[in-house]
C-alpha positions in Angstrom: 0.0 0.0 0.0 1.4 3.4 -1.0 2.2 5.6 2.0 -0.1 8.6 2.3 1.3 12.1 1.9 0.9 15.0 4.2 -1.6 16.5 1.8 -3.6 13.2 1.9 -3.7 13.4 5.7 -4.9 17.0 5.7 -7.6 16.3 3.2 -8.9 13.4 5.3 -9.2 15.7 8.3 -10.5 18.8 6.7 -12.9 17.1 4.2 -13.9 13.8 5.9 -17.0 13.6 3.7 -14.9 13.3 0.6 -11.8 11.5 1.5 -11.3 8.3 3.7 -9.9 9.0 7.2 -6.2 8.4 7.6 -5.0 7.5 11.1 -1.6 8.4 12.4 0.1 5.2 13.7 -0.4 4.7 17.4 3.0 3.7 18.8 5.1 4.8 21.7 7.6 7.4 20.7 10.5 5.2 21.8 10.4 1.7 20.2 8.1 2.9 17.5 7.7 0.8 14.4 10.6 1.4 12.0 12.5 -0.8 9.7 15.9 -2.2 10.6 18.4 -4.2 8.7 19.3 -6.8 11.2 16.5 -7.4 13.8 12.8 -7.7 13.8 10.2 -5.2 15.2 9.5 -7.5 18.1 13.2 -7.5 19.1 13.3 -3.7 19.0 10.3 -3.5 21.3 11.9 -6.0 23.7 15.0 -3.8 23.8 13.4 -0.5 24.6 15.4 1.9 26.7 14.3 2.2 30.3 13.4 5.8 29.7 10.3 4.8 27.8 9.3 2.3 30.5 10.1 4.0 33.8 10.1 7.7 32.9 13.6 8.4 34.0 16.0 10.9 32.4 17.1 8.4 29.8 20.6 8.1 31.2 20.5 4.6 32.5 20.5 1.2 30.8 21.8 0.1 27.5 20.6 -2.5 25.0 21.8 -5.9 26.0 21.6 -7.3 22.5 23.7 -6.5 19.5 23.8 -2.9 18.3 20.7 -1.8 16.3 21.5 -0.6 12.8 19.0 2.0 11.7 18.1 2.2 8.1 17.2 5.9 7.8 18.8 9.0 9.3 16.2 11.4 10.8 17.0 14.1 8.4 13.4 15.4 8.2 13.4 16.2 11.9 16.7 18.0 11.7 15.7 19.9 8.6 12.4 20.9 10.3 14.2 22.1 13.4 16.9 24.0 11.4 14.2 25.8 9.3 12.4 26.8 12.5 15.7 28.2 13.9 16.4 30.1 10.7 12.8 31.5 10.9 13.4 32.7 14.4 16.7 34.4 13.3 14.8 36.1 10.4 12.2 37.4 12.8 14.5 38.9 15.4 14.7 42.7 15.7 17.8 43.4 13.6 18.4 45.5 10.5 18.2 42.4 8.4 14.7 41.5 9.9 12.6 39.8 7.3 9.0 38.8 8.4 8.0 37.3 5.0 11.0 35.0 4.9 10.5 34.0 8.6 6.9 33.1 8.1 7.6 31.1 4.9 10.4 29.2 6.7 8.2 28.5 9.7 5.4 27.2 7.4 7.8 24.9 5.7 9.2 23.8 9.0 5.7 22.9 10.3 5.0 21.0 7.1 8.1 18.9 7.5 7.1 18.3 11.1 3.8 16.8 10.0 5.7 14.6 7.6 8.1 13.4 10.3 5.2 12.6 12.6 3.4 10.6 9.9 6.6 8.7 9.4 6.8 8.0 13.1 10.1 9.9 13.2 9.6 12.9 15.6 6.8 12.3 18.1 6.2 13.4 21.6 5.7 11.0 24.5 2.3 9.7 25.4 0.6 11.1 28.4 1.0 8.7 31.4 -2.1 6.6 31.9 -4.9 7.9 34.1 -6.0 6.1 37.2 -9.4 4.4 36.8 -10.4 4.5 40.5 -11.5 7.6 42.2 -10.6 8.5 45.7 -13.5 8.0 48.1 -15.5 11.2 48.3 -16.6 11.3 51.9 -17.6 14.4 53.9 -17.0 14.7 57.6 -20.1 16.7 58.3 -19.1 17.8 61.8 -15.8 19.2 60.5 -17.6 20.9 57.6 -20.1 22.5 59.9 -17.4 23.8 62.3 -15.4 25.1 59.4 -18.5 26.9 57.9 -19.3 28.5 61.3 -15.7 29.7 61.7 -15.8 31.1 58.2 -18.8 33.3 59.1 -17.0 34.5 62.2 -13.9 35.1 60.2 -15.8 37.2 57.6 -17.3 39.3 60.4 -13.9 39.8 62.0 -12.4 41.7 59.0 -14.6 44.7 59.5 -11.6 47.0 60.0 -10.1 45.8 56.7 -6.9 44.7 58.4 -5.1 41.4 59.2 -4.9 40.7 62.9 -3.8 37.6 64.8 -7.4 37.0 65.8 -9.0 37.1 62.4 -6.1 35.2 60.7 -6.5 32.5 63.3 -10.2 32.2 62.6 -9.5 32.0 58.9 -6.8 29.3 59.3 -9.0 27.3 61.7 -11.9 27.5 59.3 -9.6 26.4 56.4 -8.2 23.5 58.5 -11.6 22.1 59.5 -12.9 22.3 55.9 -9.9 20.6 54.5 -10.2 17.9 57.2 -13.9 17.5 56.1 -12.7 16.3 52.7 -9.2 15.0 53.3 -8.4 11.5 52.2 -5.9 9.7 54.3 -3.6 7.8 52.0 -3.3 4.1 52.9 0.5 4.3 52.6 0.7 6.6 55.6 0.8 3.7 58.1 3.6 2.0 56.0 5.7 5.2 56.0 5.2 5.5 59.8 6.4 1.9 60.3 9.4 2.4 58.1 10.3 5.7 59.9 10.0 3.9 63.2 12.3 1.2 62.0 14.8 3.8 60.7 14.8 5.6 64.1 16.0 2.4 65.7 19.1 2.3 63.5 19.3 5.7 61.7 21.5 5.6 58.6 21.9 7.8 55.5 23.3 6.5 52.3 23.3 7.7 48.7 25.0 6.8 45.5 26.3 9.1 42.8 24.3 8.4 39.6 24.1 10.1 36.3 20.7 11.3 37.2 22.0 12.9 40.4 24.9 14.6 38.6 22.5 15.9 35.9 20.1 17.2 38.6 22.8 19.0 40.4 24.1 20.6 37.2 20.7 21.7 36.1 19.8 23.2 39.5 23.2 25.0 39.7 22.7 26.4 36.2 19.3 27.7 36.9 20.3 29.1 40.3 23.2 31.0 38.6 20.8 32.6 36.1 18.2 33.6 38.7 20.5 35.0 41.3 23.8 36.0 39.6 24.3 39.8 39.9 20.9 40.2 41.5 22.0 43.4 43.2 23.2 44.9 39.8 20.6 43.7 37.3 18.4 45.7 37.0 20.5 48.6 38.4 17.9 51.2 39.4 14.6 51.5 41.1 11.6 53.4 39.7 8.5 54.9 41.1 6.7 51.6 41.4 9.4 50.4 43.8 9.0 53.6 45.9 5.3 52.8 46.3 6.1 49.2 47.3 8.6 50.4 50.0 6.0 52.9 51.4 3.5 50.0 51.6 6.1 47.8 53.4 6.9 50.6 55.8 3.2 50.8 56.7 3.2 47.1 57.4 6.2 47.4 59.6 4.4 50.2 61.4 1.4 48.0 62.1 -0.9 48.9 59.3 -1.6 45.3 58.2 -3.8 46.0 55.3 -5.6 43.3 53.3 -5.1 45.3 50.1 -3.0 48.3 49.3 -5.0 50.9 47.4 -2.3 53.4 46.5 -0.8 53.6 43.0 -3.8 51.8 41.4 -4.1 49.1 44.0 -1.7 46.3 45.0 -2.1 42.8 46.3 -0.5 42.2 49.7 1.6 39.1 49.6 4.8 40.7 48.4 4.6 43.5 51.0 4.4 41.0 53.9 7.2 38.8 52.4 9.6 41.7 52.1 8.6 43.0 55.6 9.4 39.6 57.1 12.7 39.5 55.2 13.6 42.9 56.6 12.4 42.2 60.2 13.6 38.7 60.8 16.7 38.5 58.5 17.9 42.0 58.8 18.0 42.7 55.0 18.0 46.5 54.6 14.7 47.8 53.1 15.5 48.6 49.5 15.9 47.3 46.0 17.8 44.2 46.9 15.2 43.1 49.5 12.4 43.5 46.9 14.4 41.5 44.3 15.3 38.7 46.7 11.7 38.0 47.3 10.6 38.2 43.7 13.5 36.1 42.5 12.7 33.5 45.0 9.0 33.5 44.0 10.0 33.0 40.3 12.4 30.2 41.3 9.7 28.4 43.3 7.5 28.2 40.3 10.1 25.9 38.6 9.5 22.8 40.7 5.8 22.9 39.8 6.8 23.2 36.1 8.9 20.1 36.6 6.0 18.3 38.2 3.6 19.3 35.3 6.2 17.9 32.9 6.1 14.6 34.7 2.3 14.7 34.7 2.1 15.1 30.9 5.2 13.2 29.9 7.9 11.8 32.2 10.7 13.0 34.4 12.9 14.0 31.5 10.2 16.3 30.1 9.9 17.9 33.6 13.7 18.4 33.9 13.9 19.9 30.4 11.0 22.3 31.2 12.7 23.2 34.5 16.0 24.1 32.9 14.7 25.9 29.8 12.3 28.1 31.8 15.0 28.6 34.5 17.5 30.1 32.1 14.9 31.9 30.0 15.1 35.7 29.3 11.3 35.9 29.8 11.1 34.5 33.3 14.4 35.8 34.5 13.8 39.4 33.8 10.3 39.4 35.3 11.6 37.6 38.5 14.5 40.1 38.9 12.6 43.4 38.7 11.5 43.5 42.3 7.7 43.8 41.6 5.0 41.3 42.5 4.8 40.1 38.8 6.3 36.6 39.2 3.4 35.5 41.5 1.7 34.9 38.1 4.3 32.3 37.3 4.1 30.6 40.7 0.3 30.3 41.1 -0.3 29.4 37.4 2.2 26.6 37.7 1.0 25.3 41.1 -2.7 25.5 40.2 -2.2 23.8 36.8 -0.2 21.0 38.4 -2.7 20.2 41.1 -5.6 20.3 38.6 -3.8 18.0 36.1 -2.6 15.6 38.9 -6.0 15.6 40.6 -7.8 14.7 37.3 -5.3 12.1 36.1 -4.8 10.3 39.5 -8.4 11.0 40.7 -6.9 12.3 44.0 -9.2 14.5 46.0 -6.3 15.9 48.0 -4.8 17.3 44.8 -8.0 19.2 44.3 -7.8 20.5 47.8 -4.3 21.8 47.2 -5.6 23.4 43.9 -8.2 25.3 46.0 -5.4 26.5 48.4 -3.3 27.6 45.5 -6.2 29.4 43.9 -7.2 31.1 47.1 -3.6 32.4 47.8 -3.3 33.6 44.2 -5.7 36.5 44.9 -3.0 38.0 47.2 -0.2 37.7 44.6 -0.7 39.7 41.4 -3.8 41.0 39.7 -3.2 38.9 36.6 -3.8 35.8 38.8 -7.5 36.7 38.7 -7.7 34.8 35.4 -6.9 31.5 37.1 -10.6 30.7 38.2 -11.5 30.8 34.5 -8.5 28.6 33.7 -9.7 26.0 36.2 -13.2 26.0 34.8 -11.9 25.6 31.2 -9.7 22.7 32.3 -12.5 20.8 34.0 -14.9 21.6 31.3 -12.6 20.2 28.6 -12.1 17.1 30.7 -15.8 16.6 31.1 -16.6 16.7 27.4 -13.9 14.2 26.5 -14.4 10.4 26.6 -11.7 10.0 29.3 -14.1 11.5 31.8 -16.6 8.7 31.5 -17.3 7.2 34.9 -15.5 10.1 36.7 -17.6 13.1 35.9 -19.5 13.1 39.2 -16.2 12.9 41.1 -14.6 15.8 39.2 -17.6 18.0 39.4 -17.8 17.4 43.2 -14.0 18.1 43.4 -14.6 21.4 41.6 -17.0 22.4 44.3 -14.3 21.6 46.9 -11.9 23.9 45.0 -14.4 26.7 45.1 -15.2 26.2 48.8 -11.6 26.1 49.9 -10.5 29.0 47.8 -13.5 31.0 49.0 -12.3 30.5 52.6 -8.9 32.0 51.8 -10.7 34.7 49.8 -12.7 35.9 52.8 -10.4 38.8 53.8 -10.2 40.1 50.3 -14.0 39.6 49.8 -14.7 41.7 52.8 -12.4 44.4 51.4 -14.1 44.3 48.0 -17.5 44.7 49.5 -16.3 47.8 51.5 -14.0 49.3 48.8 -15.0 47.9 45.4 -13.7 50.9 43.4 -10.3 50.6 45.0 -9.9 46.9 44.3 -11.2 47.1 40.7 -9.5 50.4 39.8 -6.5 49.0 38.0 -8.5 46.4 36.1 -11.3 48.7 35.0 -9.0 51.5 33.9 -7.2 49.1 31.6 -10.4 47.5 30.2 -12.7 50.5 30.1 -12.6 54.2 29.4 -12.5 55.3 33.1 -9.1 56.9 32.8 -8.8 57.6 29.1 -11.2 57.0 26.1 -10.8 54.0 23.9 -9.0 54.7 20.6 -11.4 52.4 18.7 -14.4 50.1 19.3 -13.5 47.6 22.0 -13.8 44.6 19.8 -11.4 46.1 17.3 -8.8 46.8 20.0 -9.4 43.3 21.5 -8.7 41.6 18.1 -5.6 43.8 17.5 -4.3 43.1 21.0 -4.8 39.4 20.6 -2.9 39.4 17.3 0.0 41.3 18.9 0.0 39.1 21.9 0.4 36.0 19.7 3.3 37.7 17.9 5.2 38.2 21.1 6.9 34.8 21.1 9.0 35.4 18.0 8.4 39.0 16.9 7.9 41.7 19.5 7.1 41.3 23.2 6.4 45.0 23.8 8.2 48.3 24.7 7.9 48.4 28.5 11.6 49.0 29.1 11.7 48.3 32.9 10.7 44.7 32.3 12.0 43.8 28.8 14.5 44.6 26.1 12.1 46.8 24.1 10.7 45.1 21.0 12.6 41.8 21.5 10.6 38.6 21.3 9.8 36.6 24.5 11.6 33.5 23.2 15.1 33.1 21.8 16.2 31.3 18.6 16.3 27.8 20.2 13.3 28.2 22.5 11.2 29.9 19.8 11.9 27.2 17.2 11.2 24.4 19.7 8.0 26.1 20.8 6.4 26.0 17.4 7.6 22.4 17.0 6.1 21.5 20.4 2.8 23.3 19.5 2.5 21.4 16.2 3.4 18.1 17.8 0.8 18.6 20.5 -1.9 19.4 17.9 -1.0 16.2 16.0 -1.1 14.2 19.2 -4.5 15.6 20.0 -5.8 14.8 16.5 -4.6 11.2 17.0 -5.5 10.6 20.7 -8.1 13.2 21.6 -6.5 13.6 25.0 -8.1 16.5 26.9 -4.7 17.5 28.4 -3.3 18.3 25.0 -6.1 20.7 24.0 -6.1 22.2 27.5 -2.4 23.1 27.2 -3.0 24.6 23.8 -6.1 26.6 24.9 -4.4 27.7 28.2 -2.0 30.0 26.2 -4.6 32.4 24.9 -6.4 32.3 28.3 -3.3 33.2 30.2 -2.5 36.0 27.7 -5.8 37.7 28.5 -4.6 39.9 31.3 -2.4 41.6 28.7 -4.9 41.5 25.8 -7.6 43.1 27.9 -5.6 46.3 28.2 -8.1 47.9 25.8 -7.6 51.5 27.1 -3.8 51.2 27.0 -3.1 49.0 24.0 0.6 50.1 23.9 1.0 48.1 27.2 0.2 45.0 25.2 2.0 42.7 24.9 4.4 42.6 27.8 6.4 40.0 29.6 4.6 40.3 33.0 0.8 40.2 32.3 1.5 37.4 29.9 3.7 35.6 32.4 1.3 32.8 33.1 1.4 31.7 29.5 5.1 30.9 29.9 4.1 27.8 31.8 2.4 25.9 28.9 4.9 27.5 26.4 7.9 26.0 28.2 6.2 22.7 28.6 5.7 22.6 24.8 9.3 23.4 24.3 10.3 20.6 26.6 8.0 18.1 24.9 9.5 18.9 21.5 13.0 18.6 22.8 12.3 15.3 24.6 10.7 14.0 21.4 13.7 15.0 19.3 16.0 13.3 21.8 13.9 10.1 21.6 14.2 10.2 17.8 18.0 10.0 18.1 17.9 7.4 20.8 15.9 5.0 18.7 17.7 5.6 15.4 21.4 5.3 16.4 23.4 2.3 17.5 23.8 1.6 21.2 25.6 2.6 23.5 26.0 6.0 21.9 22.3 6.7 21.2 21.5 8.1 24.7 24.8 10.1 24.8 24.1 11.5 21.4 20.6 12.6 22.4 21.8 14.3 25.5 24.7 15.8 23.6 22.2 17.4 21.1 20.0 18.7 24.0 23.1 20.1 25.8 24.2 22.0 22.7 20.7 23.5 22.2 20.3 24.4 25.9 23.9 25.7 25.9 23.3 28.0 22.9 20.0 29.2 24.5 21.8 29.9 27.7 24.5 32.0 26.0 21.8 34.0 24.1 19.8 34.5 27.3 22.9 35.6 29.2 23.6 38.2 26.6 20.0 39.5 26.7 19.7 39.7 30.5 23.1 40.7 31.7 24.2 42.9 28.9 21.4 44.2 26.6 18.7 44.5 29.3 21.1 45.8 31.9 22.6 48.4 29.5 19.3 49.7 28.1 17.7 49.8 31.6 20.6 51.9 32.8 20.3 54.3 29.9 16.5 54.6 30.4 16.3 54.9 34.2 17.4 57.7 36.4 20.6 57.2 38.5 19.0 57.7 41.9 21.5 55.2 43.4 24.4 57.5 42.6 22.5 60.4 44.2 21.7 58.2 47.2 25.4 57.5 47.7 26.2 61.2 47.8 23.3 61.9 50.2 24.4 59.1 52.5 28.0 60.3 52.6 26.8 63.8 53.3 24.5 62.7 56.1 27.2 60.6 57.8 29.8 63.3 57.6 29.1 67.0 57.8 25.4 67.0 57.5 22.2 65.2 58.6 19.5 63.2 56.8 17.2 66.2 57.3 19.2 68.7 55.4 19.3 67.1 51.9 17.1 68.4 49.1 16.5 67.2 45.6 15.1 70.0 43.4 11.9 69.0 41.7 12.1 69.2 37.9 9.7 67.8 35.2 10.4 64.2 34.2 13.4 63.8 36.4 14.1 61.6 39.4 11.7 60.2 42.0 13.0 62.1 45.0 11.8 59.3 47.4 14.2 57.0 45.7 17.2 59.2 46.5 16.3 59.0 50.2 15.7 55.2 49.9 19.1 54.6 48.3 20.7 56.8 50.9 19.3 54.4 53.6 16.5 56.6 54.8 13.3 54.9 53.6 10.1 56.9 54.0 11.7 60.3 53.5 11.0 62.5 50.5 13.8 64.9 49.6 11.7 66.9 47.0 11.9 70.7 47.1 10.8 73.1 44.5 12.7 76.3 43.6 9.8 78.5 44.8 10.1 76.9 48.3 13.8 77.4 48.8 13.2 80.5 50.9 11.2 78.4 53.4 14.2 76.4 54.5 16.6 79.4 54.8 16.0 79.8 58.6 17.6 76.4 59.1 21.2 77.4 59.9 22.8 74.0 59.3 24.9 72.9 56.3 22.7 71.8 53.4 23.1 69.7 50.3 21.0 70.4 47.2 20.9 68.0 44.2 19.5 69.5 41.0 19.1 68.9 37.3 21.8 70.7 35.2 18.9 72.2 33.1 17.1 73.6 36.1 18.3 77.2 35.6 15.6 78.6 37.9 16.8 76.6 40.9 20.4 77.4 40.0 19.8 81.1 40.1 17.8 81.1 43.3 20.3 78.9 45.2 23.2 81.2 44.0 21.4 84.3 45.2 20.1 82.8 48.5 23.4 81.3 49.5 26.2 83.5 48.1 28.8 81.6 50.0 27.7 78.3 48.6 29.3 76.5 45.7 28.3 74.2 42.8 29.9 70.9 41.7 29.0 68.7 38.8 28.8 65.1 39.5 30.0 63.0 36.5 27.7 60.0 36.3 28.8 56.7 34.9 26.1 57.2 32.4 27.1 60.4 30.5 23.6 61.7 30.0 22.8 61.4 33.7 25.2 63.8 35.3 23.8 66.2 37.9 24.7 69.3 40.0 25.5 69.4 43.7 25.1 72.6 45.6 26.6 72.9 49.1 25.2 75.7 51.3 27.5 76.3 54.3 26.1 76.9 57.8 25.0 80.4 58.5 27.6 82.7 60.2 25.7 82.8 63.4 25.5 79.0 63.6 27.1 77.6 66.7 
């Protein structure tokens, strides 16, 4: 029988009434049917690598029989990948940028990908099998009743719109009782207790150095380097958003334990309390580094959940690849470093997705409970997390309409109600705040979606479609112009990650067409859903796309990249003679990841750092001068930064000097008001501020000016020292 072409396959799917249906062969991606010269198909299946059977990293085990001679080199896969890489190069923001060539190459690349898949050459691993038995769904009515009563008292206790020990205790007790009402005690617990008791009688710790251990240590070290290297220097300067954060944190430290912080458009509380704890209990000075330590840690904590999702939809190798590719990525690295609450979108998207996927696949009620906890906490992270309830509903809805849900629909629907109940308990403080101050809570969202702050430039649906198109272009074309959190107009993905993303997307679509697995279509649909916080900036379309409000979409994006790379590695494992096949596969993966790491390093630590430094004001240099003055001849109270349009945030000068909460702003017209103060004074002013220059020269004739030469040539500023009055004692 003649082998069908790619065109025949597309015709069978697009016009089923006219052409007979063509099925893609249903084999595992390792040990798939392919011709060999020396052994039979059955022998190749008996000699599968352990990675296809146990889900390890593909580093252990070799064929025990004679080497397998493969008839055909996987040239289609390599050609498809190379074309995808060249397409990404063509689309990058350079003088040689060529959108037409890039799109053509990408189309050809995807066409080759379909061909390779039809030939069983480049495929992605099957999803692990789902459990067929549900956890028992039993409700401890007494615990549920106590939890509900405590929830009502908890709601009433937040009348002052503040967190207190009393109302937090009520909320946590309510949460504990409601969780206990649904909790399923695993049968394995007693076995673990017995084993632990035996271990305590003769404690011993032993471990062996294996390839997997070495690989894990290397990957974690590499990711840790990218996330924390030069954290104090990249990015180099604070902006006004950071000043607002520090003011909120100071309020927390002073006892104003707000549920929601309404200033500057409204801010969720979790970052404020985390930085306040870091300052109070670990002694980290309140400033830019403290902000960045917390957000870098939050971004890093999302990666283990990404690994777990990779295991859930593939195996451990998929999880490890997703972990390292996301860990070194320009996208996540910059958003995690900037010191704002943005990476909470990474964390809660990853954790919520994992618990939902695991709960549905394993039919574990406890996983749904954790999904409810993750969802409830997300409301205190970042405003973009408000899309996550919709994501959960879509996930469960997709599962329910697919055949895999047969016999389990009642359990999953009941589990959804558990998620809602548990997340609602955690939402109680914020719910009380919303009922009291709805405008404050919704201000940021409504001003972006509606014409409350500025009129829409076009009909809402037109802006929505345009924003959607631009958001989908962010992966390879342009991720926006918000300079504090990106290299303006650079794509979100690099050459390697961008090419693998489109391959992974295509392979996932092909796997869904073949298997109709709800997880595949969920991962695909989750990307536009998680882009919505950026797309819905209808009143400020220039803010779309950006790397932070789209951050949740990075989770499925990097999973697709990992699935594609894992499938490519498996292609080489099955088509090259042993024992070099696994080494060759990891060698190719290492080269691709290494090249991606070099590109991301250049983007983050050079391009981003340099353009940020040029675009931001050098308040750190002013802060050093102010600190030296205060600790030598002056005091913190006799430092002034002359107000000037579109210049520095004067609060940041004080913050960088080590005096958080102070504002050194002084306008030229107010200089006379401080003249009675007889102490020595320091004035910092913009070189173009001629008005302040003249007034200072006339008011303090004994004073003198100095020009401070900044490391950034365009950021130099003037210093004026006013000596103490003659009658000063």
